[in-house]
DRENZA-682382 format. One record per residue: residue in three letters; x, y, z of N, C-alpha, C, O in turn. Coordinates in pm, whole numbers, always signed. Layout:
   residu      n.x      n.y      n.z     ca.x     ca.y     ca.z      c.x      c.y      c.z      o.x      o.y      o.z
      ALA        X        Y        Z        X        Y        Z        X        Y        Z        X        Y        Z
...
This chain:
   residu      n.x      n.y      n.z     ca.x     ca.y     ca.z      c.x      c.y      c.z      o.x      o.y      o.z
      UNK    -3076    +2309    -1331    -3018    +2178    -1288    -2853    +2214    -1277    -2791    +2192    -1173
      UNK    -2801    +2261    -1378    -2654    +2272    -1366    -2615    +2375    -1267    -2513    +2362    -1200
      UNK    -2704    +2490    -1256    -2665    +2596    -1154    -2681    +2535    -1009    -2604    +2563     -917
      UNK    -2781    +2454     -998    -2794    +2388     -867    -2674    +2303     -824    -2633    +2300     -708
      UNK    -2617    +2228     -934    -2514    +2151     -912    -2394    +2229     -874    -2323    +2185     -783
      UNK    -2365    +2335     -930    -2258    +2440     -907    -2279    +2494     -757    -2182    +2508     -682
      UNK    -2391    +2520     -723    -2406    +2571     -586    -2375    +2476     -477    -2327    +2511     -370
      UNK    -2405    +2350     -511    -2371    +2247     -400    -2229    +2196     -399    -2187    +2124     -309
      UNK    -2156    +2233     -502    -2023    +2177     -492    -1938    +2214     -370    -1858    +2132     -327
      UNK    -1952    +2345     -307    -1868    +2353     -187    -1915    +2262      -70    -1834    +2208       +6
      UNK    -2054    +2246      -59    -2101    +2154      +42    -2053    +2016      +13    -2023    +1941     +106
      UNK    -2046    +1980     -108    -2011    +1838     -147    -1869    +1823     -118    -1837    +1712      -73
      UNK    -1774    +1912     -134    -1642    +1919      -93    -1613    +1898      +68    -1528    +1827     +121
      UNK    -1698    +1972     +122    -1705    +1967     +272    -1741    +1835     +327    -1673    +1780     +415
      UNK    -1853    +1782     +273    -1918    +1652     +319    -1818    +1539     +272    -1809    +1442     +347
      UNK    -1749    +1539     +165    -1666    +1432     +119    -1539    +1433     +205    -1478    +1330     +234
      UNK    -1501    +1559     +244    -1372    +1574     +342    -1403    +1509     +459    -1333    +1415     +497
      UNK    -1507    +1552     +525    -1551    +1488     +657    -1579    +1341     +653    -1561    +1276     +756
      UNK    -1625    +1276     +534    -1629    +1148     +515    -1486    +1079     +511    -1466     +971     +567
      UNK    -1397    +1139     +447    -1265    +1090     +442    -1212    +1067     +581    -1160     +960     +613
      UNK    -1228    +1186     +675    -1171    +1161     +805    -1240    +1057     +892    -1178     +986     +971
      UNK    -1366    +1051     +873    -1445     +944     +951    -1401     +804     +909    -1381     +717     +993
      UNK    -1384     +781     +766    -1344     +647     +716    -1209     +610     +756    -1183     +497     +797
      UNK    -1112     +713     +744     -973     +696     +792     -959     +654     +934     -881     +564     +965
      UNK    -1034     +717    +1023    -1026     +688    +1172    -1089     +535    +1194    -1037     +458    +1274
      UNK    -1194     +503    +1123    -1257     +373    +1141    -1149     +262    +1095    -1122     +165    +1166
      UNK    -1092     +287     +972     -999     +188     +907     -862     +184    +1015     -813      +78    +1054
      UNK     -820     +296    +1046     -711     +299    +1139     -734     +225    +1257     -652     +138    +1287
      UNK     -845     +248    +1337     -874     +179    +1455     -900      +17    +1429     -877      -68    +1515
      UNK     -949      -10    +1305     -954     -150    +1271     -830     -221    +1252     -808     -332    +1299
      UNK     -737     -147    +1172     -614     -222    +1129     -495     -206    +1241     -397     -282    +1247
      UNK     -516     -105    +1320     -388      -93    +1407     -353     -198    +1501     -234     -218    +1526
      UNK     -450     -270    +1558     -422     -382    +1630     -342     -500    +1557     -261     -571    +1617
      UNK     -372     -513    +1426     -326     -611    +1345     -172     -602    +1319     -106     -696    +1276
      UNK     -121     -479    +1350      +25     -453    +1321      +96     -463    +1452     +214     -428    +1450
      UNK      +46     -504    +1564     +109     -525    +1680     +162     -671    +1699      +86     -767    +1706
      UNK     +293     -680    +1708     +347     -821    +1705     +337     -868    +1858     +418     -829    +1943
      UNK     +229     -956    +1886     +221     -997    +2008     +289    -1128    +2052     +280    -1176    +2165
      UNK     +361    -1181    +1944     +446    -1310    +1968     +352    -1430    +1987     +401    -1533    +2033
      UNK     +222    -1426    +1955     +141    -1539    +1968     +119    -1626    +1839      +63    -1736    +1840
      UNK     +172    -1563    +1728     +144    -1634    +1595     +266    -1705    +1571     +259    -1819    +1525
      UNK     +387    -1647    +1598     +504    -1715    +1560     +526    -1873    +1608     +586    -1946    +1529
      UNK     +487    -1920    +1718     +498    -2056    +1741     +439    -2148    +1653     +502    -2250    +1621
      UNK     +321    -2125    +1607     +255    -2196    +1509     +311    -2193    +1377     +318    -2294    +1307
      UNK     +355    -2074    +1338     +427    -2052    +1207     +547    -2126    +1201     +580    -2178    +1094
      UNK     +627    -2138    +1319     +752    -2223    +1324     +727    -2357    +1305     +801    -2423    +1232
      UNK     +622    -2411    +1365     +574    -2551    +1352     +551    -2590    +1203     +597    -2694    +1154
      UNK     +477    -2498    +1136     +449    -2515     +998     +573    -2518     +912     +593    -2606     +828
      UNK     +657    -2416     +937     +797    -2415     +877     +882    -2537     +888     +946    -2583     +794
      UNK     +879    -2593    +1018     +963    -2710    +1041     +910    -2823     +961     +990    -2899     +905
      UNK     +782    -2841     +952     +734    -2946     +883     +773    -2957     +728     +767    -3063     +666
      UNK     +814    -2831     +670     +854    -2828     +544    +1013    -2832     +522    +1065    -2881     +422
      UNK    +1076    -2780     +622    +1229    -2798     +617    +1275    -2919     +647    +1390    -2949     +614
      UNK    +1198    -3003     +711    +1228    -3157     +755    +1210    -3243     +632    +1254    -3358     +636
      UNK    +1153    -3200     +529    +1116    -3294     +424    +1235    -3336     +334    +1244    -3451     +291
      UNK    +1320    -3244     +308    +1450    -3276     +227    +1415    -3339      +97    +1459    -3451      +73
      UNK    +1337    -3274       +6    +1290    -3324     -129    +1421    -3356     -227    +1531    -3302     -215
      UNK    +1389    -3444     -314    +1506    -3461     -402    +1517    -3338     -507    +1626    -3310     -556
      UNK    +1413    -3275     -536    +1398    -3150     -631    +1286    -3072     -581    +1202    -3107     -499
      UNK    +1298    -2948     -650    +1194    -2859     -610    +1051    -2878     -675     +953    -2809     -649
      UNK    +1057    -2990     -772     +932    -3021     -840     +875    -3158     -780     +789    -3220     -843
      UNK     +918    -3196     -675     +878    -3329     -599     +727    -3294     -577     +691    -3186     -531
      UNK     +647    -3391     -612     +515    -3380     -594     +461    -3377     -457     +365    -3308     -424
      UNK     +532    -3461     -371     +491    -3465     -220     +532    -3344     -149     +461    -3299      -59
      UNK     +651    -3284     -188     +687    -3155     -138     +592    -3039     -175     +547    -2958      -93
      UNK     +566    -3040     -303     +469    -2923     -352     +343    -2930     -293     +282    -2825     -273
      UNK     +284    -3062     -255     +162    -3091     -201     +170    -3036      -41      +76    -2979      +15
      UNK     +277    -3060      +11     +302    -3009     +150     +300    -2851     +141     +237    -2790     +228
      UNK     +359    -2788      +51     +359    -2654      +23     +218    -2590      +20     +184    -2492      +85
      UNK     +139    -2665      -70       -1    -2598      -95      -80    -2631      +44     -173    -2555      +73
      UNK      -54    -2725     +120     -122    -2743     +250      -82    -2639     +337     -167    -2578     +402
      UNK      +49    -2612     +347     +115    -2530     +449      +60    -2369     +434      +54    -2293     +531
      UNK      +26    -2334     +307      -15    -2198     +296     -146    -2157     +339     -185    -2040     +338
      UNK     -223    -2272     +380     -355    -2257     +443     -342    -2276     +591     -446    -2265     +656
      UNK     -235    -2301     +651     -228    -2319     +805     -253    -2192     +858     -262    -2094     +783
      UNK     -267    -2182     +987     -310    -2060    +1063     -192    -1962    +1059      -77    -2001    +1075
      UNK     -225    -1829    +1037     -125    -1719    +1029      -42    -1704     +906      +19    -1600     +881
      UNK      -42    -1813     +829      +50    -1814     +706      -25    -1726     +603     -144    -1750     +581
      UNK      +42    -1623     +539      -10    -1533     +445      +36    -1579     +317      -49    -1589     +228
      UNK     +163    -1611     +289     +230    -1628     +171     +346    -1717     +193     +415    -1709     +294
      UNK     +367    -1805      +94     +488    -1896      +89     +556    -1887      -48     +486    -1897     -149
      UNK     +685    -1869      -56     +767    -1870     -174     +865    -1989     -173     +901    -2039      -66
      UNK     +904    -2031     -285    +1010    -2135     -295    +1106    -2079     -400    +1074    -2062     -518
      UNK    +1223    -2052     -350    +1326    -2000     -437    +1444    -2084     -454    +1515    -2123     -362
      UNK    +1463    -2115     -594    +1576    -2215     -632    +1709    -2175     -587    +1726    -2058     -554
      UNK    +1816    -2266     -582    +1952    -2232     -560    +2015    -2121     -644    +2108    -2052     -603
      UNK    +1956    -2108     -767    +1999    -1998     -856    +1952    -1873     -839    +2001    -1777     -898
      UNK    +1837    -1864     -744    +1774    -1736     -711    +1651    -1717     -781    +1593    -1609     -774
      UNK    +1603    -1819     -853    +1467    -1787     -922    +1358    -1859     -838    +1365    -1970     -786
      UNK    +1245    -1761     -837    +1123    -1814     -783    +1046    -1924     -859     +992    -1901     -967
      UNK    +1042    -2045     -799     +985    -2156     -868     +835    -2198     -821     +765    -2285     -872
      UNK     +806    -2122     -717     +664    -2159     -659     +633    -2044     -559     +721    -2003     -483
      UNK     +515    -1995     -559     +453    -1882     -479     +307    -1892     -469     +238    -1909     -569
      UNK     +255    -1882     -348     +104    -1880     -322      +72    -1801     -206     +152    -1792     -112
      UNK      -38    -1743     -206      -75    -1659      -86     -120    -1530     -121     -133    -1499     -240
      UNK     -148    -1444      -21     -206    -1308      -52     -104    -1213     -115     -152    -1119     -179
      UNK      +17    -1221     -107     +110    -1130     -163     +195    -1190     -272     +292    -1130     -317
      UNK     +157    -1315     -317     +234    -1385     -412     +240    -1321     -555     +333    -1341     -633
      UNK     +130    -1240     -583     +128    -1169     -715     +232    -1069     -737     +252    -1027     -852
      UNK     +299    -1029     -643     +394     -917     -659     +539     -992     -696     +637     -927     -733
      UNK     +540    -1120     -683     +666    -1189     -710     +628    -1302     -805     +599    -1411     -755
      UNK     +625    -1286     -954     +583    -1365    -1043     +681    -1492    -1056     +802    -1474    -1056
      UNK     +628    -1612    -1066     +697    -1739    -1065     +780    -1723    -1210     +735    -1675    -1314
      UNK     +908    -1775    -1185    +1007    -1768    -1302    +1097    -1640    -1303    +1191    -1626    -1382
      UNK    +1059    -1542    -1207    +1149    -1421    -1202    +1261    -1454    -1100    +1243    -1537    -1011
      UNK    +1367    -1392    -1116    +1481    -1401    -1027    +1485    -1293     -898    +1454    -1176     -919
      UNK    +1516    -1331     -793    +1525    -1230     -677    +1595    -1112     -723    +1549    -1000     -698
      UNK    +1698    -1125     -786    +1784    -1016     -825    +1703     -900     -904    +1732     -781     -892
      UNK    +1605     -946     -979    +1517     -855    -1062    +1412     -804     -978    +1369     -690     -997
      UNK    +1366     -883     -881    +1241     -854     -793    +1294     -762     -658    +1217     -690     -594
      UNK    +1417     -775     -630    +1456     -697     -505    +1434     -541     -534    +1447     -489     -645
      UNK    +1400     -475     -418    +1376     -345     -427    +1520     -263     -469    +1635     -303     -451
      UNK    +1482     -148     -523    +1594      -63     -560    +1685      -25     -437    +1807      -29     -451
      UNK    +1633       +8     -328    +1711      +28     -202    +1811      -78     -188    +1932      -58     -187
      UNK    +1746     -211     -176    +1841     -319     -148    +1946     -329     -242    +2059     -356     -203
      UNK    +1916     -307     -376    +2026     -320     -472    +2133     -215     -453    +2253     -241     -469
      UNK    +2087      -96     -417    +2180      +24     -396    +2269      -16     -276    +2387      +17     -276
      UNK    +2214      -87     -173    +2288     -108      -35    +2398     -207      -86    +2518     -188      -64
      UNK    +2349     -314     -156    +2448     -416     -200    +2554     -359     -290    +2670     -401     -283
      UNK    +2518     -269     -370    +2627     -199     -458    +2716     -107     -389    +2827      -80     -435
      UNK    +2672      -56     -278    +2752      +34     -195    +2860      -26     -108    +2952      +37      -56
      UNK    +2836     -160      -98    +2935     -241       -8    +3069     -262      -81    +3074     -272     -204
      UNK    +3179     -269       -2    +3311     -292      -62    +3292     -442     -138    +3216     -529      -96
      UNK    +3365     -453     -243    +3362     -580     -315    +3426     -684     -220    +3525     -657     -150
      UNK    +3366     -800     -222    +3404     -911     -143    +3336     -918       +6    +3347    -1019      +75
      UNK    +3269     -810      +46    +3207     -799     +169    +3099     -921     +185    +3095     -987     +289
      UNK    +3018     -946      +80    +2918    -1045      +80    +2955    -1156       -8    +2989    -1137     -125
      UNK    +2948    -1276      +48    +2978    -1391      -53    +2850    -1411     -132    +2751    -1342     -108
      UNK    +2852    -1509     -230    +2733    -1522     -325    +2610    -1586     -242    +2499    -1564     -289
      UNK    +2618    -1652     -141    +2510    -1709      -68    +2444    -1594      +14    +2322    -1580      +17
      UNK    +2532    -1513      +81    +2469    -1414     +149    +2405    -1309      +76    +2311    -1245     +123
      UNK    +2457    -1286      -46    +2391    -1183     -137    +2266    -1243     -185    +2170    -1168     -201
      UNK    +2254    -1366     -209    +2126    -1420     -258    +2015    -1430     -156    +1896    -1416     -185
      UNK    +2060    -1455      -36    +1965    -1444      +71    +1908    -1309      +99    +1788    -1294     +124
      UNK    +1994    -1207      +93    +1959    -1067     +110    +1864    -1026       +1    +1762     -962      +28
      UNK    +1896    -1063     -129    +1801    -1025     -246    +1674    -1108     -224    +1567    -1054     -254
      UNK    +1673    -1235     -173    +1553    -1303     -157    +1470    -1232      -57    +1350    -1214      -80
      UNK    +1528    -1185      +63    +1444    -1117     +167    +1376     -980     +116    +1267     -936     +152
      UNK    +1455     -930      +34    +1403     -796      -45    +1288     -837     -126    +1182     -775     -120
      UNK    +1305     -936     -199    +1192     -977     -297    +1063    -1008     -231     +958     -961     -275
      UNK    +1065    -1084     -126     +940    -1136      -62     +875    -1015      +15     +759    -1032      +53
      UNK     +935     -898      +43     +882     -794      +95     +850     -674       -1     +804     -569      +43
      UNK     +875     -694     -123     +859     -596     -219     +714     -555     -231     +693     -441     -271
      UNK     +616     -629     -203     +469     -580     -214     +441     -454     -130     +375     -358     -168
      UNK     +504     -468       -7     +510     -339      +69     +381     -303     +140     +382     -264     +256
      UNK     +262     -319      +64     +128     -268     +118      +94     -334     +260      +29     -273     +345
      UNK     +143     -465     +280      +97     -537     +391     +205     -553     +498     +179     -617     +600
      UNK     +322     -498     +481     +446     -505     +563     +414     -455     +700     +489     -486     +792
      UNK     +313     -384     +720     +279     -337     +861     +217     -447     +947     +236     -453    +1068
      UNK     +134     -541     +873      +75     -651     +956     +132     -778     +926      +99     -877     +991
      UNK     +222     -784     +824     +293     -920     +799     +439     -910     +858     +497     -803     +872
      UNK     +489    -1026     +889     +644    -1031     +919     +690    -1150     +819     +610    -1228     +767
      UNK     +828    -1154     +799     +881    -1233     +687    +1004    -1304     +745    +1085    -1242     +815
      UNK    +1016    -1433     +716    +1124    -1515     +741    +1183    -1589     +627    +1109    -1617     +533
      UNK    +1296    -1621     +624    +1372    -1724     +530    +1416    -1831     +589    +1480    -1818     +694
      UNK    +1393    -1947     +539    +1456    -2084     +597    +1508    -2156     +478    +1452    -2144     +369
      UNK    +1625    -2241     +498    +1686    -2314     +406    +1611    -2446     +381    +1575    -2512     +479
      UNK    +1584    -2488     +249    +1536    -2619     +219    +1639    -2698     +158    +1678    -2669      +45
      UNK    +1693    -2804     +227    +1800    -2889     +186    +1746    -2995     +100    +1664    -3080     +136
      UNK    +1803    -2983      -28    +1767    -3092     -143    +1865    -3216     -130    +1987    -3206     -118
      UNK    +1797    -3329     -134    +1886    -3445     -125    +1957    -3464     -242    +2065    -3523     -236
      UNK    +1913    -3422     -351    +1984    -3429     -487    +2094    -3333     -508    +2058    -3216     -503
      UNK    +2225    -3354     -531    +2335    -3278     -554    +2355    -3187     -446    +2418    -3084     -467
      UNK    +2304    -3217     -320    +2333    -3141     -191    +2319    -2991     -209    +2399    -2914     -157
      UNK    +2218    -2951     -282    +2192    -2802     -310    +2088    -2763     -199    +2014    -2838     -137
      UNK    +2101    -2624     -190    +2002    -2561      -89    +1906    -2469     -144    +1954    -2367     -195
      UNK    +1782    -2482     -145    +1680    -2379     -171    +1649    -2290      -63    +1705    -2300      +47
      UNK    +1558    -2200      -92    +1518    -2115      +19    +1367    -2092      +28    +1302    -2058      -71
      UNK    +1318    -2111     +142    +1185    -2107     +165    +1142    -1954     +234    +1182    -1914     +344
      UNK    +1065    -1892     +156    +1023    -1753     +211     +881    -1759     +271     +790    -1823     +217
      UNK     +864    -1689     +386     +744    -1699     +442     +690    -1551     +500     +762    -1477     +568
      UNK     +565    -1523     +465     +508    -1414     +504     +401    -1454     +608     +320    -1540     +574
      UNK     +392    -1396     +738     +293    -1455     +824     +232    -1324     +915     +292    -1219     +933
      UNK     +126    -1350     +954      +50    -1236    +1035     +131    -1215    +1165     +175    -1311    +1229
      UNK     +151    -1079    +1203     +222    -1042    +1315     +141    -1062    +1440     +196    -1089    +1547
      UNK       +0    -1050    +1425      -83    -1059    +1545     -188    -1157    +1516     -216    -1189    +1400
      UNK     -249    -1206    +1624     -371    -1298    +1616     -501    -1216    +1638     -610    -1274    +1643
      UNK     -491    -1093    +1648     -605    -1007    +1665     -694    -1027    +1539     -642    -1046    +1429
      UNK     -837    -1022    +1557     -916    -1028    +1446     -967     -880    +1421     -951     -786    +1499
      UNK    -1033     -877    +1296    -1092     -735    +1264    -1205     -719    +1367    -1267     -812    +1418
      UNK    -1221     -592    +1391    -1332     -559    +1496    -1455     -537    +1425    -1558     -518    +1489
      UNK    -1455     -539    +1287    -1588     -517    +1204    -1590     -629    +1100    -1484     -677    +1062
      UNK    -1697     -668    +1057    -1716     -767     +958    -1630     -732     +828    -1620     -617     +786
      UNK    -1570     -842     +767    -1487     -804     +641    -1563     -725     +545    -1506     -633     +486
      UNK    -1687     -751     +524    -1760     -682     +412    -1772     -542     +453    -1767     -456     +366
      UNK    -1788     -504     +591    -1782     -370     +628    -1667     -292     +615    -1671     -173     +584
      UNK    -1545     -365     +642    -1408     -313     +604    -1398     -266     +468    -1359     -152     +443
      UNK    -1432     -353     +374    -1416     -324     +233    -1505     -218     +187    -1469     -140      +99
      UNK    -1633     -212     +252    -1715     -109     +218    -1666      +37     +285    -1689     +139     +221
      UNK    -1614      +44     +387    -1551     +173     +436    -1416     +212     +349    -1377     +328     +337
      UNK    -1356     +109     +295    -1239     +133     +209    -1292     +195      +82    -1240     +295      +34
      UNK    -1408     +128      +22    -1452     +183      -95    -1502     +333      -77    -1461     +422     -150
      UNK    -1589     +353      +20    -1641     +487      +57    -1517     +585      +73    -1522     +701      +32
      UNK    -1406     +531     +136    -1302     +630     +152    -1242     +669      +18    -1226     +788      -10
      UNK    -1208     +565      -70    -1164     +599     -205    -1258     +679     -287    -1206     +766     -359
      UNK    -1386     +666     -290    -1473     +746     -360    -1491     +883     -305    -1508     +978     -382
      UNK    -1486     +899     -174    -1503    +1034     -104    -1369    +1114     -136    -1369    +1235     -158
      UNK    -1257    +1035     -138    -1127    +1111     -161    -1130    +1161     -317    -1079    +1268     -350
      UNK    -1185    +1084     -399    -1204    +1123     -537    -1282    +1228     -552    -1235    +1324     -613
      UNK    -1405    +1233     -506    -1503    +1341     -492    -1437    +1465     -444    -1448    +1568     -511
      UNK    -1369    +1461     -331    -1329    +1570     -263    -1217    +1633     -346    -1206    +1755     -353
      UNK    -1137    +1553     -405    -1019    +1608     -484    -1066    +1680     -610    -1004    +1776     -655
      UNK    -1183    +1631     -671    -1227    +1689     -794    -1325    +1799     -768    -1335    +1890     -850
      UNK    -1396    +1800     -663    -1498    +1898     -639    -1439    +2042     -599    -1505    +2143     -625
      UNK    -1316    +2049     -537    -1257    +2173     -516    -1206    +2242     -636    -1229    +2362     -648
      UNK    -1141    +2178     -728    -1103    +2250     -856    -1222    +2276     -934    -1214    +2370    -1013
      UNK    -1324    +2216     -929    -1465    +2264    -1001    -1517    +2384     -933    -1570    +2472    -1001
      UNK    -1507    +2394     -802    -1560    +2508     -737    -1471    +2630     -773    -1531    +2736     -789
      UNK    -1349    +2629     -787    -1253    +2724     -824    -1281    +2757     -972    -1297    +2875    -1003
      UNK    -1286    +2666    -1059    -1323    +2699    -1185    -1434    +2775    -1218    -1424    +2870    -1295
      UNK    -1557    +2738    -1157    -1678    +2816    -1183    -1678    +2943    -1113    -1747    +3035    -1158
      UNK    -1601    +2960     -999    -1600    +3093     -942    -1499    +3186    -1014    -1525    +3306    -1023
      UNK    -1394    +3138    -1060    -1294    +3211    -1144    -1350    +3261    -1283    -1316    +3367    -1334
      UNK    -1443    +3168    -1340    -1494    +3196    -1458    -1605    +3306    -1426    -1615    +3403    -1501
      UNK    -1680    +3295    -1328    -1777    +3404    -1295    -1723    +3541    -1278    -1789    +3641    -1308
      UNK    -1589    +3545    -1223    -1544    +3669    -1197    -1430    +3709    -1287    -1344    +3790    -1254
      UNK    -1436    +3645    -1407    -1336    +3684    -1526    -1199    +3645    -1495    -1110    +3706    -1552
      UNK    -1167    +3546    -1406    -1023    +3510    -1383     -978    +3400    -1477    -1063    +3362    -1558
      UNK     -866    +3347    -1479     -822    +3239    -1558     -861    +3112    -1509     -790    +3040    -1439
      UNK     -992    +3083    -1552    -1054    +2968    -1473     -985    +2830    -1498     -969    +2756    -1402
      UNK     -948    +2795    -1612     -878    +2674    -1633     -732    +2665    -1570     -688    +2561    -1521
      UNK     -662    +2782    -1576     -535    +2775    -1498     -554    +2758    -1350     -492    +2673    -1286
      UNK     -642    +2842    -1297     -665    +2822    -1142     -717    +2685    -1105     -681    +2632    -1000
      UNK     -803    +2626    -1193     -863    +2495    -1174     -742    +2380    -1171     -729    +2292    -1086
      UNK     -664    +2403    -1276     -551    +2311    -1292     -458    +2318    -1164     -420    +2216    -1106
      UNK     -427    +2440    -1126     -348    +2464    -1006     -387    +2401     -873     -310    +2345     -795
      UNK     -529    +2418     -859     -590    +2375     -734     -605    +2223     -753     -607    +2156     -650
      UNK     -616    +2156     -876     -639    +2019     -886     -487    +1952     -843     -482    +1838     -797
      UNK     -383    +2023     -859     -262    +1968     -827     -233    +1999     -677     -199    +1912     -597
      UNK     -249    +2128     -646     -209    +2166     -508     -318    +2150     -399     -292    +2157     -279
      UNK     -436    +2129     -447     -557    +2106     -348     -566    +2222     -246     -568    +2337     -289
      UNK     -572    +2199     -121     -602    +2297      -13     -501    +2417      -22     -537    +2534      -16
      UNK     -376    +2379      -35     -274    +2489      -51     -295    +2585     -164     -296    +2707     -154
      UNK     -310    +2518     -267     -352    +2601     -388     -488    +2682     -371     -498    +2795     -419
      UNK     -581    +2628     -309     -713    +2686     -283     -691    +2811     -190     -754    +2914     -210
      UNK     -611    +2801     -100     -577    +2917      -13     -516    +3025      -95     -556    +3141      -89
      UNK     -415    +2984     -176     -360    +3091     -259     -460    +3151     -344     -461    +3273     -358
      UNK     -551    +3071     -406     -650    +3137     -495     -740    +3228     -415     -783    +3329     -470
      UNK     -771    +3201     -293     -871    +3286     -203     -783    +3416     -166     -837    +3527     -169
      UNK     -661    +3402     -133     -576    +3512      -95     -548    +3611     -221     -520    +3729     -200
      UNK     -556    +3559     -354     -544    +3628     -460     -670    +3697     -502     -671    +3807     -557
      UNK     -773    +3629     -473     -904    +3681     -510     -961    +3788     -411    -1041    +3871     -453
      UNK     -921    +3788     -280     -968    +3860     -175     -947    +4025     -208    -1041    +4105     -203
      UNK     -822    +4059     -240     -790    +4198     -290     -873    +4254     -390     -920    +4368     -380
      UNK     -894    +4177     -489     -972    +4209     -613    -1117    +4216     -574    -1188    +4299     -632
      UNK    -1167    +4139     -481    -1307    +4166     -441    -1326    +4285     -368    -1432    +4346     -382
      UNK    -1236    +4329     -289    -1252    +4441     -205    -1237    +4557     -294    -1299    +4661     -268
      UNK    -1149    +4548     -410    -1138    +4676     -495    -1269    +4693     -584    -1307    +4802     -625
      UNK    -1339    +4562     -610    -1441    +4567     -707    -1578    +4612     -627    -1676    +4653     -689
      UNK    -1573    +4601     -486    -1706    +4629     -417    -1736    +4772     -425    -1651    +4850     -382
      UNK    -1841    +4817     -473    -1886    +4949     -498    -1896    +5013     -367    -1929    +4941     -273
      UNK    -1871    +5146     -344    -1891    +5214     -224    -2020    +5222     -179    -2109    +5202     -262
      UNK    -2054    +5251      -49    -2196    +5268      +13    -2237    +5413       -8    -2201    +5498      +74
      UNK    -2313    +5446     -119    -2334    +5585     -147    -2450    +5644      -53    -2463    +5765      -39
      UNK    -2533    +5552      +10    -2627    +5592     +111    -2556    +5642     +236    -2601    +5738     +298
      UNK    -2454    +5582     +271    -2383    +5603     +390    -2307    +5754     +363    -2287    +5836     +452
      UNK    -2277    +5769     +249    -2204    +5904     +215    -2294    +6030     +222    -2252    +6140     +259
      UNK    -2436    +6001     +178    -2524    +6094     +174    -2567    +6141     +309    -2596    +6258     +331
      UNK    -2570    +6041     +403    -2602    +6067     +551    -2487    +6157     +619    -2495    +6189     +738
């Protein structure tokens, strides 16, 4: 049984590699239309945003305002809503990417390293405190990153009637009104198959090298670890290293010599 498993490892690596390519092409064809900003989603999104910015709540914990926020996150093309207080702390978040921005955290903490470096590189006094806060807020709502190809982001002011303070409304919305060309369950199935195939492919090649190297008296563990890290490039290096040794170890054709 074990010997049979060793023999099918090369075929398993090739099959899983072909499966990766097939799943990648299917997922790419499915997702690529969703990243095209066709301009048909923004009018409805602006309408939803306007309903919120026109409310002028007394405070950010105003029940009516929070109820409106909860309803807005379910409006067409809205993916995520954030409510950021005047001091830069996220006080409310809901939607598909809200988990990347925990409520109670400040946007200065959540902003990406690149944004913080850009701000730090500017001459002192270039940005006033309000501009700096808005820049950090924009970076914070985009920090999840994985969906930035299909989402667009906007910031809008929320004017508080009490103390004349201004909060920030962050919005992530769908760039396109295109629908998935396959059923959602099929999309997730292809995604799972892609991930499993990638894992099998990545592990099967080092296993092939390990058993081959062990059979021919090579440093099996060293080569397997090398191929585990370098994959195809390391595999080519192993093959090129093994080839001269195989040639030297091949016995001469004595029958041909006698003739």
